[in-house]
VEXFI-113423 format. One record per residue (C-alpha): residue in three letters; chain; z, y, x. Coordinates in nm, 2 decimals, decimal comma, padded with zeros to 4 digits. Layout:
N
ATOM residu chaine      w      v      u
ATOM    ALA      A      Z      Y      X
...
This chain:
432
ATOM residu chaine      w      v      u
ATOM    UNK      A  06,47  00,69 -08,18
ATOM    UNK      A  06,13  00,81 -08,32
ATOM    UNK      A  06,10  01,04 -08,02
ATOM    UNK      A  06,15  00,75 -07,78
ATOM    UNK      A  05,88  00,55 -07,95
ATOM    UNK      A  05,64  00,84 -07,93
ATOM    UNK      A  05,70  00,88 -07,55
ATOM    UNK      A  05,65  00,51 -07,50
ATOM    UNK      A  05,32  00,52 -07,69
ATOM    UNK      A  05,20  00,82 -07,50
ATOM    UNK      A  05,27  00,65 -07,16
ATOM    UNK      A  05,08  00,33 -07,27
ATOM    UNK      A  04,78  00,54 -07,37
ATOM    UNK      A  04,78  00,73 -07,03
ATOM    UNK      A  04,83  00,41 -06,83
ATOM    UNK      A  04,55  00,24 -07,01
ATOM    UNK      A  04,32  00,54 -06,95
ATOM    UNK      A  04,39  00,54 -06,58
ATOM    UNK      A  04,33  00,16 -06,56
ATOM    UNK      A  03,98  00,19 -06,73
ATOM    UNK      A  03,85  00,46 -06,49
ATOM    UNK      A  03,86  00,26 -06,16
ATOM    UNK      A  03,72 -00,04 -06,35
ATOM    UNK      A  03,42  00,17 -06,46
ATOM    UNK      A  03,37  00,30 -06,10
ATOM    UNK      A  03,36 -00,05 -05,95
ATOM    UNK      A  03,11 -00,16 -06,21
ATOM    UNK      A  02,86  00,13 -06,11
ATOM    UNK      A  02,56 -00,01 -05,91
ATOM    UNK      A  02,55  00,11 -05,55
ATOM    UNK      A  02,28  00,37 -05,48
ATOM    UNK      A  02,00  00,28 -05,24
ATOM    UNK      A  01,68  00,42 -05,10
ATOM    UNK      A  01,38  00,20 -05,09
ATOM    UNK      A  01,03  00,21 -04,95
ATOM    UNK      A  00,73 -00,02 -04,99
ATOM    UNK      A  00,63 -00,29 -04,74
ATOM    UNK      A  00,29 -00,18 -04,60
ATOM    UNK      A  00,01 -00,30 -04,38
ATOM    UNK      A -00,07 -00,10 -04,07
ATOM    UNK      A -00,17 -00,13 -03,70
ATOM    UNK      A  00,12 -00,18 -03,47
ATOM    UNK      A  00,13 -00,22 -03,10
ATOM    UNK      A  00,35 -00,41 -02,85
ATOM    UNK      A  00,46 -00,15 -02,60
ATOM    UNK      A  00,64 -00,25 -02,27
ATOM    UNK      A  00,84  00,03 -02,12
ATOM    UNK      A  01,00  00,08 -01,78
ATOM    UNK      A  01,11  00,34 -01,53
ATOM    UNK      A  00,96  00,39 -01,19
ATOM    UNK      A  00,86  00,62 -00,90
ATOM    UNK      A  00,53  00,78 -00,81
ATOM    UNK      A  00,36  00,70 -00,47
ATOM    UNK      A  00,04  00,83 -00,32
ATOM    UNK      A -00,27  00,62 -00,35
ATOM    UNK      A -00,31  00,61  00,03
ATOM    UNK      A -00,11  00,75  00,32
ATOM    UNK      A -00,17  00,76  00,70
ATOM    UNK      A  00,01  00,89  01,00
ATOM    UNK      A -00,18  01,09  01,26
ATOM    UNK      A -00,07  00,92  01,59
ATOM    UNK      A -00,20  01,02  01,93
ATOM    UNK      A -00,32  00,77  02,18
ATOM    UNK      A -00,20  00,95  02,50
ATOM    UNK      A  00,12  01,13  02,61
ATOM    UNK      A  00,07  01,50  02,66
ATOM    UNK      A  00,21  01,84  02,53
ATOM    UNK      A  00,07  01,97  02,21
ATOM    UNK      A -00,16  02,26  02,30
ATOM    UNK      A -00,25  02,38  01,95
ATOM    UNK      A -00,21  02,27  01,58
ATOM    UNK      A -00,48  02,36  01,34
ATOM    UNK      A -00,30  02,25  01,01
ATOM    UNK      A  00,03  02,32  00,84
ATOM    UNK      A  00,23  02,13  00,59
ATOM    UNK      A  00,06  02,15  00,25
ATOM    UNK      A -00,29  02,20  00,39
ATOM    UNK      A -00,58  01,99  00,26
ATOM    UNK      A -00,78  01,81  00,52
ATOM    UNK      A -01,10  01,61  00,54
ATOM    UNK      A -01,15  01,28  00,71
ATOM    UNK      A -01,23  01,35  01,08
ATOM    UNK      A -01,10  01,71  01,07
ATOM    UNK      A -00,93  01,84  01,38
ATOM    UNK      A -00,55  01,84  01,34
ATOM    UNK      A -00,43  01,92  01,69
ATOM    UNK      A -00,54  01,94  02,06
ATOM    UNK      A -00,33  01,81  02,35
ATOM    UNK      A -00,32  01,94  02,71
ATOM    UNK      A -00,61  01,77  02,90
ATOM    UNK      A -00,68  01,95  03,23
ATOM    UNK      A -00,58  01,65  03,44
ATOM    UNK      A -00,80  01,42  03,23
ATOM    UNK      A -01,10  01,65  03,26
ATOM    UNK      A -01,06  01,65  03,64
ATOM    UNK      A -01,03  01,27  03,65
ATOM    UNK      A -01,35  01,24  03,44
ATOM    UNK      A -01,54  01,48  03,68
ATOM    UNK      A -01,43  01,26  03,98
ATOM    UNK      A -01,56  00,95  03,80
ATOM    UNK      A -01,89  01,13  03,74
ATOM    UNK      A -01,93  01,18  04,12
ATOM    UNK      A -01,86  00,81  04,18
ATOM    UNK      A -02,16  00,73  03,94
ATOM    UNK      A -02,39  00,96  04,14
ATOM    UNK      A -02,29  00,80  04,47
ATOM    UNK      A -02,34  00,45  04,33
ATOM    UNK      A -02,68  00,54  04,19
ATOM    UNK      A -02,79  00,69  04,52
ATOM    UNK      A -02,70  00,36  04,70
ATOM    UNK      A -02,89  00,17  04,44
ATOM    UNK      A -03,20  00,38  04,50
ATOM    UNK      A -03,17  00,33  04,87
ATOM    UNK      A -03,14 -00,04  04,84
ATOM    UNK      A -03,44 -00,07  04,60
ATOM    UNK      A -03,65  00,14  04,84
ATOM    UNK      A -03,57 -00,04  05,16
ATOM    UNK      A -03,83 -00,30  05,28
ATOM    UNK      A -03,57 -00,51  05,47
ATOM    UNK      A -03,20 -00,47  05,40
ATOM    UNK      A -02,99 -00,33  05,69
ATOM    UNK      A -02,78 -00,64  05,71
ATOM    UNK      A -03,09 -00,85  05,78
ATOM    UNK      A -03,21 -00,61  06,05
ATOM    UNK      A -02,88 -00,63  06,23
ATOM    UNK      A -02,87 -01,01  06,21
ATOM    UNK      A -03,22 -01,03  06,36
ATOM    UNK      A -03,12 -00,80  06,64
ATOM    UNK      A -02,81 -01,00  06,71
ATOM    UNK      A -03,02 -01,32  06,72
ATOM    UNK      A -03,26 -01,18  06,97
ATOM    UNK      A -02,98 -01,07  07,20
ATOM    UNK      A -02,83 -01,42  07,18
ATOM    UNK      A -03,16 -01,58  07,26
ATOM    UNK      A -03,21 -01,36  07,57
ATOM    UNK      A -02,85 -01,44  07,69
ATOM    UNK      A -02,92 -01,81  07,64
ATOM    UNK      A -03,24 -01,80  07,83
ATOM    UNK      A -03,08 -01,60  08,11
ATOM    UNK      A -02,80 -01,85  08,14
ATOM    UNK      A -03,06 -02,14  08,15
ATOM    UNK      A -03,24 -01,98  08,45
ATOM    UNK      A -02,91 -01,93  08,64
ATOM    UNK      A -02,82 -02,30  08,57
ATOM    UNK      A -03,16 -02,43  08,68
ATOM    UNK      A -03,14 -02,22  09,00
ATOM    UNK      A -02,80 -02,33  09,10
ATOM    UNK      A -02,88 -02,70  09,03
ATOM    UNK      A -03,17 -02,67  09,27
ATOM    UNK      A -02,95 -02,50  09,54
ATOM    UNK      A -02,69 -02,77  09,49
ATOM    UNK      A -02,95 -03,04  09,55
ATOM    UNK      A -03,06 -02,86  09,87
ATOM    UNK      A -02,70 -02,85  09,98
ATOM    UNK      A -02,69 -02,48  09,98
ATOM    UNK      A -02,44 -02,43  09,69
ATOM    UNK      A -02,11 -02,57  09,59
ATOM    UNK      A -02,08 -02,80  09,29
ATOM    UNK      A -01,81 -02,58  09,13
ATOM    UNK      A -02,06 -02,30  09,08
ATOM    UNK      A -02,30 -02,53  08,91
ATOM    UNK      A -02,03 -02,64  08,66
ATOM    UNK      A -01,96 -02,27  08,58
ATOM    UNK      A -02,32 -02,21  08,51
ATOM    UNK      A -02,33 -02,51  08,27
ATOM    UNK      A -02,03 -02,37  08,08
ATOM    UNK      A -02,19 -02,03  08,05
ATOM    UNK      A -02,52 -02,18  07,93
ATOM    UNK      A -02,34 -02,39  07,66
ATOM    UNK      A -02,16 -02,08  07,53
ATOM    UNK      A -02,48 -01,88  07,52
ATOM    UNK      A -02,65 -02,17  07,33
ATOM    UNK      A -02,36 -02,18  07,07
ATOM    UNK      A -02,38 -01,80  07,01
ATOM    UNK      A -02,75 -01,83  06,96
ATOM    UNK      A -02,71 -02,11  06,70
ATOM    UNK      A -02,45 -01,91  06,51
ATOM    UNK      A -02,66 -01,60  06,49
ATOM    UNK      A -02,96 -01,81  06,38
ATOM    UNK      A -02,76 -01,95  06,09
ATOM    UNK      A -02,63 -01,61  05,99
ATOM    UNK      A -02,98 -01,47  05,97
ATOM    UNK      A -03,10 -01,77  05,78
ATOM    UNK      A -02,82 -01,71  05,52
ATOM    UNK      A -02,90 -01,34  05,48
ATOM    UNK      A -03,27 -01,42  05,44
ATOM    UNK      A -03,18 -01,68  05,18
ATOM    UNK      A -03,00 -01,41  04,97
ATOM    UNK      A -03,29 -01,18  04,98
ATOM    UNK      A -03,35 -00,83  04,87
ATOM    UNK      A -03,31 -00,91  04,49
ATOM    UNK      A -02,94 -01,00  04,54
ATOM    UNK      A -02,88 -00,68  04,73
ATOM    UNK      A -03,03 -00,48  04,45
ATOM    UNK      A -02,81 -00,66  04,19
ATOM    UNK      A -02,50 -00,58  04,39
ATOM    UNK      A -02,59 -00,21  04,41
ATOM    UNK      A -02,66 -00,21  04,03
ATOM    UNK      A -02,33 -00,37  03,96
ATOM    UNK      A -02,16 -00,09  04,15
ATOM    UNK      A -02,33  00,16  03,93
ATOM    UNK      A -02,22 -00,01  03,61
ATOM    UNK      A -01,86 -00,02  03,74
ATOM    UNK      A -01,86  00,35  03,81
ATOM    UNK      A -02,01  00,42  03,47
ATOM    UNK      A -01,74  00,21  03,29
ATOM    UNK      A -01,47  00,40  03,48
ATOM    UNK      A -01,63  00,73  03,38
ATOM    UNK      A -01,65  00,63  03,01
ATOM    UNK      A -01,28  00,54  03,02
ATOM    UNK      A -01,19  00,88  03,16
ATOM    UNK      A -01,41  01,05  02,90
ATOM    UNK      A -01,23  00,85  02,62
ATOM    UNK      A -00,90  00,98  02,75
ATOM    UNK      A -01,04  01,34  02,73
ATOM    UNK      A -01,16  01,27  02,37
ATOM    UNK      A -00,81  01,14  02,28
ATOM    UNK      A -00,67  01,48  02,35
ATOM    UNK      A -00,85  01,60  02,03
ATOM    UNK      A -00,65  01,44  01,74
ATOM    UNK      A -00,83  01,42  01,41
ATOM    UNK      A -00,73  01,31  01,06
ATOM    UNK      A -00,81  00,95  00,97
ATOM    UNK      A -00,85  01,03  00,60
ATOM    UNK      A -00,89  01,31  00,34
ATOM    UNK      A -00,57  01,43  00,18
ATOM    UNK      A -00,28  01,67  00,20
ATOM    UNK      A -00,06  01,73  00,51
ATOM    UNK      A  00,28  01,60  00,38
ATOM    UNK      A  00,47  01,63  00,71
ATOM    UNK      A  00,42  01,78  01,06
ATOM    UNK      A  00,74  01,71  01,26
ATOM    UNK      A  00,62  01,85  01,60
ATOM    UNK      A  00,54  02,21  01,71
ATOM    UNK      A  00,31  02,35  01,97
ATOM    UNK      A  00,45  02,27  02,32
ATOM    UNK      A  00,63  01,95  02,21
ATOM    UNK      A  00,54  01,63  02,38
ATOM    UNK      A  00,32  01,40  02,18
ATOM    UNK      A  00,33  01,03  02,26
ATOM    UNK      A  00,18  00,71  02,12
ATOM    UNK      A  00,39  00,58  01,83
ATOM    UNK      A  00,51  00,93  01,74
ATOM    UNK      A  00,33  01,08  01,44
ATOM    UNK      A  00,19  01,43  01,48
ATOM    UNK      A  00,14  01,46  01,10
ATOM    UNK      A  00,14  01,25  00,78
ATOM    UNK      A -00,16  01,27  00,55
ATOM    UNK      A -00,13  01,17  00,18
ATOM    UNK      A -00,42  01,12 -00,07
ATOM    UNK      A -00,27  01,24 -00,40
ATOM    UNK      A -00,60  01,28 -00,59
ATOM    UNK      A -00,47  00,96 -00,75
ATOM    UNK      A -00,12  00,83 -00,76
ATOM    UNK      A  00,04  00,50 -00,83
ATOM    UNK      A  00,35  00,46 -01,05
ATOM    UNK      A  00,55  00,16 -00,94
ATOM    UNK      A  00,72  00,06 -01,27
ATOM    UNK      A  01,00 -00,20 -01,31
ATOM    UNK      A  00,98 -00,38 -01,64
ATOM    UNK      A  01,20 -00,65 -01,79
ATOM    UNK      A  01,12 -01,01 -01,68
ATOM    UNK      A  01,08 -01,11 -02,05
ATOM    UNK      A  00,80 -00,85 -02,10
ATOM    UNK      A  00,60 -00,94 -01,78
ATOM    UNK      A  00,38 -01,21 -01,94
ATOM    UNK      A  00,23 -00,95 -02,18
ATOM    UNK      A  00,13 -00,71 -01,91
ATOM    UNK      A -00,23 -00,75 -01,77
ATOM    UNK      A -00,44 -00,57 -01,51
ATOM    UNK      A -00,66 -00,31 -01,69
ATOM    UNK      A -00,42 -00,23 -01,97
ATOM    UNK      A -00,36  00,13 -02,07
ATOM    UNK      A -00,03  00,30 -01,98
ATOM    UNK      A  00,12  00,64 -02,07
ATOM    UNK      A  00,31  00,80 -01,79
ATOM    UNK      A  00,56  01,08 -01,84
ATOM    UNK      A  00,80  01,25 -01,60
ATOM    UNK      A  01,16  01,25 -01,71
ATOM    UNK      A  01,19  01,63 -01,69
ATOM    UNK      A  00,85  01,69 -01,87
ATOM    UNK      A  00,73  01,60 -02,21
ATOM    UNK      A  00,36  01,59 -02,10
ATOM    UNK      A  00,21  01,24 -02,06
ATOM    UNK      A -00,09  01,12 -01,86
ATOM    UNK      A -00,29  00,81 -01,91
ATOM    UNK      A -00,33  00,54 -01,64
ATOM    UNK      A -00,44  00,18 -01,59
ATOM    UNK      A -00,24 -00,12 -01,48
ATOM    UNK      A -00,37 -00,21 -01,13
ATOM    UNK      A -00,12 -00,46 -01,01
ATOM    UNK      A  00,13 -00,70 -01,17
ATOM    UNK      A  00,37 -00,85 -00,92
ATOM    UNK      A  00,38 -01,23 -00,93
ATOM    UNK      A  00,74 -01,24 -00,83
ATOM    UNK      A  01,07 -01,12 -01,00
ATOM    UNK      A  01,32 -00,91 -00,81
ATOM    UNK      A  01,63 -01,13 -00,79
ATOM    UNK      A  01,86 -00,83 -00,77
ATOM    UNK      A  01,74 -00,65 -01,08
ATOM    UNK      A  01,56 -00,94 -01,26
ATOM    UNK      A  01,26 -00,70 -01,31
ATOM    UNK      A  00,89 -00,73 -01,23
ATOM    UNK      A  00,71 -00,45 -01,06
ATOM    UNK      A  00,39 -00,32 -01,22
ATOM    UNK      A  00,16 -00,06 -01,05
ATOM    UNK      A -00,02  00,19 -01,27
ATOM    UNK      A -00,29  00,40 -01,11
ATOM    UNK      A -00,33  00,75 -01,24
ATOM    UNK      A -00,60  01,02 -01,18
ATOM    UNK      A -00,39  01,32 -01,06
ATOM    UNK      A -00,58  01,61 -01,20
ATOM    UNK      A -00,47  01,93 -01,04
ATOM    UNK      A -00,22  01,74 -00,83
ATOM    UNK      A  00,05  01,80 -01,09
ATOM    UNK      A  00,22  01,46 -01,02
ATOM    UNK      A  00,42  01,46 -00,71
ATOM    UNK      A  00,49  01,15 -00,51
ATOM    UNK      A  00,86  01,06 -00,52
ATOM    UNK      A  00,91  01,18 -00,88
ATOM    UNK      A  01,08  00,95 -01,13
ATOM    UNK      A  00,86  00,86 -01,43
ATOM    UNK      A  00,87  00,66 -01,75
ATOM    UNK      A  00,58  00,43 -01,85
ATOM    UNK      A  00,48  00,29 -02,18
ATOM    UNK      A  00,22  00,01 -02,15
ATOM    UNK      A  00,02 -00,10 -02,46
ATOM    UNK      A  00,00 -00,47 -02,41
ATOM    UNK      A -00,12 -00,59 -02,76
ATOM    UNK      A -00,24 -00,44 -03,09
ATOM    UNK      A -00,20 -00,60 -03,43
ATOM    UNK      A -00,42 -00,47 -03,71
ATOM    UNK      A -00,32 -00,50 -04,08
ATOM    UNK      A  00,02 -00,62 -03,98
ATOM    UNK      A  00,31 -00,63 -04,24
ATOM    UNK      A  00,55 -00,35 -04,13
ATOM    UNK      A  00,87 -00,19 -04,25
ATOM    UNK      A  01,09  00,08 -04,11
ATOM    UNK      A  01,34 -00,06 -03,86
ATOM    UNK      A  01,61  00,08 -04,09
ATOM    UNK      A  01,53 -00,20 -04,34
ATOM    UNK      A  01,64 -00,47 -04,10
ATOM    UNK      A  01,99 -00,61 -04,17
ATOM    UNK      A  02,19 -00,89 -04,01
ATOM    UNK      A  02,11 -01,23 -04,16
ATOM    UNK      A  02,27 -01,57 -04,16
ATOM    UNK      A  02,34 -01,76 -03,84
ATOM    UNK      A  02,25 -01,47 -03,62
ATOM    UNK      A  01,91 -01,41 -03,79
ATOM    UNK      A  01,77 -01,10 -03,96
ATOM    UNK      A  01,71 -01,01 -04,32
ATOM    UNK      A  01,59 -00,74 -04,56
ATOM    UNK      A  01,70 -00,64 -04,91
ATOM    UNK      A  01,41 -00,63 -05,16
ATOM    UNK      A  01,45 -00,46 -05,50
ATOM    UNK      A  01,27 -00,60 -05,80
ATOM    UNK      A  01,15 -00,41 -06,11
ATOM    UNK      A  01,50 -00,48 -06,27
ATOM    UNK      A  01,67 -00,30 -05,98
ATOM    UNK      A  01,82 -00,62 -05,86
ATOM    UNK      A  01,85 -00,66 -05,48
ATOM    UNK      A  01,75 -00,99 -05,32
ATOM    UNK      A  01,84 -01,07 -04,96
ATOM    UNK      A  01,55 -01,24 -04,78
ATOM    UNK      A  01,55 -01,38 -04,43
ATOM    UNK      A  01,27 -01,24 -04,22
ATOM    UNK      A  01,11 -01,32 -03,88
ATOM    UNK      A  01,04 -01,02 -03,67
ATOM    UNK      A  00,74 -00,95 -03,46
ATOM    UNK      A  00,68 -00,64 -03,24
ATOM    UNK      A  00,83 -00,30 -03,27
ATOM    UNK      A  00,68  00,04 -03,22
ATOM    UNK      A  00,89  00,35 -03,25
ATOM    UNK      A  01,07  00,31 -03,59
ATOM    UNK      A  00,83  00,05 -03,73
ATOM    UNK      A  00,88 -00,32 -03,70
ATOM    UNK      A  00,64 -00,61 -03,78
ATOM    UNK      A  00,75 -00,88 -04,02
ATOM    UNK      A  00,59 -01,22 -03,95
ATOM    UNK      A  00,74 -01,39 -04,26
ATOM    UNK      A  00,98 -01,33 -04,56
ATOM    UNK      A  00,81 -01,05 -04,75
ATOM    UNK      A  00,47 -00,95 -04,87
ATOM    UNK      A  00,30 -00,61 -04,87
ATOM    UNK      A  00,38 -00,41 -05,19
ATOM    UNK      A  00,74 -00,53 -05,22
ATOM    UNK      A  01,01 -00,26 -05,20
ATOM    UNK      A  01,28 -00,29 -04,94
ATOM    UNK      A  01,61 -00,10 -04,90
ATOM    UNK      A  01,62  00,14 -04,61
ATOM    UNK      A  01,94  00,33 -04,68
ATOM    UNK      A  02,25  00,19 -04,84
ATOM    UNK      A  02,18 -00,18 -04,80
ATOM    UNK      A  02,45 -00,27 -04,56
ATOM    UNK      A  02,72 -00,46 -04,74
ATOM    UNK      A  02,52 -00,52 -05,06
ATOM    UNK      A  02,52 -00,88 -05,16
ATOM    UNK      A  02,23 -01,09 -05,28
ATOM    UNK      A  02,14 -01,04 -05,65
ATOM    UNK      A  02,34 -00,73 -05,68
ATOM    UNK      A  02,24 -00,47 -05,93
ATOM    UNK      A  02,16 -00,14 -05,75
ATOM    UNK      A  02,06  00,21 -05,84
ATOM    UNK      A  01,74  00,33 -05,67
ATOM    UNK      A  01,79  00,70 -05,60
ATOM    UNK      A  01,45  00,75 -05,43
ATOM    UNK      A  01,14  00,55 -05,37
ATOM    UNK      A  01,04  00,72 -05,04
ATOM    UNK      A  01,20  00,80 -04,71
ATOM    UNK      A  01,08  01,02 -04,43
ATOM    UNK      A  00,97  00,82 -04,12
ATOM    UNK      A  01,09  00,97 -03,80
ATOM    UNK      A  00,99  00,88 -03,44
ATOM    UNK      A  01,35  00,94 -03,34
ATOM    UNK      A  01,53  00,60 -03,37
ATOM    UNK      A  01,87  00,78 -03,38
ATOM    UNK      A  01,80  00,84 -03,75
ATOM    UNK      A  01,82  00,47 -03,81
ATOM    UNK      A  02,20  00,45 -03,82
ATOM    UNK      A  02,22  00,23 -04,13
ATOM    UNK      A  02,06 -00,08 -03,96
ATOM    UNK      A  02,09 -00,24 -03,62
ATOM    UNK      A  01,78 -00,27 -03,40
ATOM    UNK      A  01,58 -00,60 -03,41
ATOM    UNK      A  01,75 -00,87 -03,20
ATOM    UNK      A  01,65 -00,86 -02,83
ATOM    UNK      A  01,51 -00,51 -02,85
ATOM    UNK      A  01,68 -00,18 -02,76
ATOM    UNK      A  01,63  00,16 -02,91
ATOM    UNK      A  01,32  00,23 -02,70
ATOM    UNK      A  01,14 -00,08 -02,81
ATOM    UNK      A  01,19 -00,27 -02,48
């Protein structure tokens, strides 16, 4: 019996000891890490992905159809504006131009002859024709008068008199017609004859200039300075209007066409600074916003922004994919905390845990501003100097006693270290 009592007492003591240990563990304050709320400069950064395009681009297109006689550039060569790119076969065009030049000489010779003549040839011929008509009329009149006299004397038949009258009437009509023709020519005068000859000279010159232009078109030059990006034809191929001989790109400056979220578009303005980096390269270059599209793409619900960049050393290649970060606003002396301090609040809001001098945590609702890297702006809820929990705050209730295990945390630019707190509402891990 005494042994049974002893065993019972021992079990009670052991059970009571096991029960006290968990109770003591639950009463221990949770450990947390804290940092002070500070004031610092923070920027609103709008980010997006895009593609690089040349600042300017032009196709070298011939104006005539002819075989390519010779190319003077290759793909990758740098050219200047007006530099000869290729020559086309032009022997037929040169021959046609020479023929037109001969037509000019002939027209100029006719003009000189017309200007030097006292009386134009057409007037001289008209005067000669009129004199011949006058003589024929006078001869017909004499024959008519003679036959009328013979008819009166009864020595000639009346039929012959009638024939003479008809012949005289015809001669008189021809004389009147020639007189009117001469009058018309004399009314035009020498000045009009000279004008007509001069017009022939101008027509011949215009035709010659057209042929010369065709010859000039056989020399194809670059319309701009840049780099030969493409040359689809080879020597001997047929070149034709509408078929590019080469493509020239100006890549001394490039344009990054960036797509940004529609909600961020109101903050982006022309002239703002942007940092451009290629996805396969850590180097970044600075550019300026040149264009902000006034319309939203209905398929992607993004707005396109053009950033112009000076392409030093032509390191940036058109067609490359790039990432852009545009600094749209800057807030100085802003109240900031690490993004790890942000916790879910009531009714979908956000909150932070502050720790007072007695190591008691207080959950405070906060309103967020902009975010840059792992720092976020607080518009309300806390004041600079207060200490907020950055590690271990998730699940800690308001007015809970905590144990501060450190008063400082290392701030990293890598947001993947912020695993204890969700990002601010409406913002992703890259601050978009």
